[in-house]
N, C-alpha and C positions, 0 to 999 in steps of 0.2 A: 734901449727901447728906440725903434724909427718912427719918425713923423709917420701920420696917417697918409695911404696913397704913396708912400716913398717905395720907387722900386731899386732896382741893381738889374744889371745885364749878365744872365748865365750863359754861359759857352757850352750848348748840351752837346755839339761835335765839331772839332777841328781837324781835317784832314787836308793832305796835299794831295791832289789829282795829277797823273803822269798825262795832262793835256792842255791846252792854252786856254786861258779865260774865257775867252770867247767861245769856246766851243762847250763849257761847263756854264754859262749865263745863256746859251743857247737851248740846251738840254733842259735848262728851267724854265724856258718862256714857251717852247713848241710842245704844242699838244701832243703831237703824233711821237715826240721823244720822251714827253713825259709819263706816258701810257706803259714805256717800256723802262721805269724803274721806279714811278710810284707804285708802293702797295703790291696787288698780284691780282690774277687773273679772275673776276668777279662782274656778275652783270653789274654792279653799281659802277665799274671804276670811269667809264667816261662820264656818267653824271657826277660823280666825285671828283674827276680831274678839272671838269667845266667848272663846279660849285666852288674849290678851292681856289684855282689859278685864274681862272677867266674873272669869274665874277667880283671874289674877294683879293684876289693879288694885285699888287701896286707895285710896278715895275720901274725902278730908277735906272735906267739904262748907263747914264754917266757914271753914278756910284757902284753899278753891278751890286744893287741892293734889293731883294724883293722882301714885301711885308705885305702881311694881312690884315686886312681892315676886322675890327672885332677883336685881332689876337696880339697877344704880345710878341709872337715868335717873328723871326725874321732871316733871311739868308741870307749871307754875304760872301761874294768870290773877289780875290785879290790875287792880281797876277801875280808871277814868281819865276820871272824871266818866261821860257817852255812850259813850266807847268803854273797851276795855280793853287791857292788856297780856298778851300770851302769851309764856310762855318755856318754853325744852326744856332742862334742866339735867342733865348726866352729872355724877356723883362718881367722879373718877379719881385713881390713883396722882399724889402731889402732883409727883412728877420725871417725870412722864412729857410727853413732846412728841408731839404729834398733827398740828399746823397744816399741814404741809406733806406728809401722807397720807391718801389717799383713803381713807375707810372708809364701807361700805355701811351700816350701820345710821345714822352719823349723817345722811349723805346722805339716806337715806329718810326719816327723820323730819324734814327740812327739807323735803322735797318734798310728805310727808302735811300738814303743818300750813301748806304754800303753798296745796294743795288746799282746806285748810278754811276759810283766810281768805277765798278766793273763795265757796267755798259758801256762807259768812255774809254776805259784802258785797255780794254781785251776785245768788245765788239762794236765798235763805231758807232753805238746808241741804236742798233739792229733789234731786230723783234726779237723777244722772248715766248717762253711758256712756262707757266707758274704752277705751283701745286701747295696747297695751303692749309693746313692741318690746326687745330686747334681743339684742348678738352682738358680734363682734370683727372686725378687718380693714380697720376704719377710724374714724377720730374722727368722732363722729355731725354735731357742729356744723360740721366742715370740708364733710363728704360733703353737709348739707344745704345750705351754703351762707351760713350764719349766722356765719363767722369772724370777719367784721368788723366786727358789730353786737352782739359779746358784751359789750364797754363801756359800751352804752348804760344810763345810769342809771334805777334803776327811776323808772317814770309817765310816763318819755319815749315818744315816737311812735318805734314802730319799724316801717319799710317793706322788704320784700324778695319775691323768688320763691323759692320752694325749689325743691331739687331735685326734689321729689314733683310739683310743678306749683302745690301750694299758694300762693296769695298772702298774704302777712302782711301787716296792716295796724291794728296792735294798739300797747300798750303794753308796755314792760320791765316784766316782773312782780316778779321778783327775782333776785340774782345771788349764787352761790359763786363760790370759786376752780375749782368741779367743773360747777356745774350752772346753768342759765339758763333762766329761765320768760318766756313773752310770751304773752299774751291774743288769744284770736283769736276775733274779732267772727261770723267766718261758720260758727263751730262751736258756736251759741247762745250766745254769750258765755263761751267754754270758754278752755281754757289749755294751751299747747305746754310741755312740759320736757323739757329735752335736756339729757343728764347725759356729759359725757367722763369716763370713768375713767381713772384712770393706766397708762402702757402697762408691761406685765409681759414676762418672758420670754416667757411661751406667746402673748402677746399684742402682739408688738415693732410692730404698724403701729397699734395703736389698738384701744379697745373703747369700748362704751357702752351707753345705753340712752335711749329716749323715752316720756313718757307724754301722750297726747292726751287730754283731758277735754273732752267735750261735754255739752252739754244743749239738749234739746228739739228734736233732729234726727229727721226721720222715718225710718223703717226703710230706707228707701231710699237716702237721702241717708250715713247714717251704715254701711250696709253697703258703697256706693262709695269713703267715705274709707277703710273699713278696707282694702278689697282695695286699693286704689291705695298706701297705706302698706305694706301685707306685702308686694306686689309688688316695688316701689323697693327696701325693707329687704333683701328676701330674695338681690337682684340685687347686694347692698353689703355684706353683713356674712355672717360663718359666726354661726348661729343659738346663741344660748347655752341652756343646759339650763334646765328650772326656769320657771313663770311665775308661781309663789306672789309674796305681796304681802311677806313676814318677810327 
């Protein structure tokens, strides 16, 4: 039994990014760049970025460490030659066990920093457009037809035709017990993140969400993509309330 108040660090995610540490640190500090990796397009995005990073973010430039007032989470950037290592670390009660529990904030940070890695490595932190959908009544990866591909190691090719009609011919980007990311070349070298949340008494048939990150798609192509996915999602899932990123 740990002493009351004793904490330990839990590394939520540690990734190597093919970009200098200064570029990663800048992407964590510059609001114009944070908009291009944190969360997804939503009316609340700018207010959320201001609240989290400007109001409560505490930046240590010398150590390249970002902490948040009132939270136990921090970002650490470590130079590794021309590359860098980014960690998201949480201070948690020393006797807590979370490995088998779905937790929104943890999975959200993981999705966001995977979007950061994509933006840095492939898009020079340029502007993106996203589509976000969430709901219950089915397991998203199964409903989309990705079930047999979820164990594809990151970096290996993924080929499939999704239930939406979209052809996947990209590479596995990341994997956790709850989410799977795959690159989508036809979305301007974008990214599809599919999250299967744990079943609950309120959602015994499954629940989850998807984030579609796109780059350099013209308005007509983006509108068609959004309409296709919203139409398919609406026929499969009961919509979850709220579209904010936090």
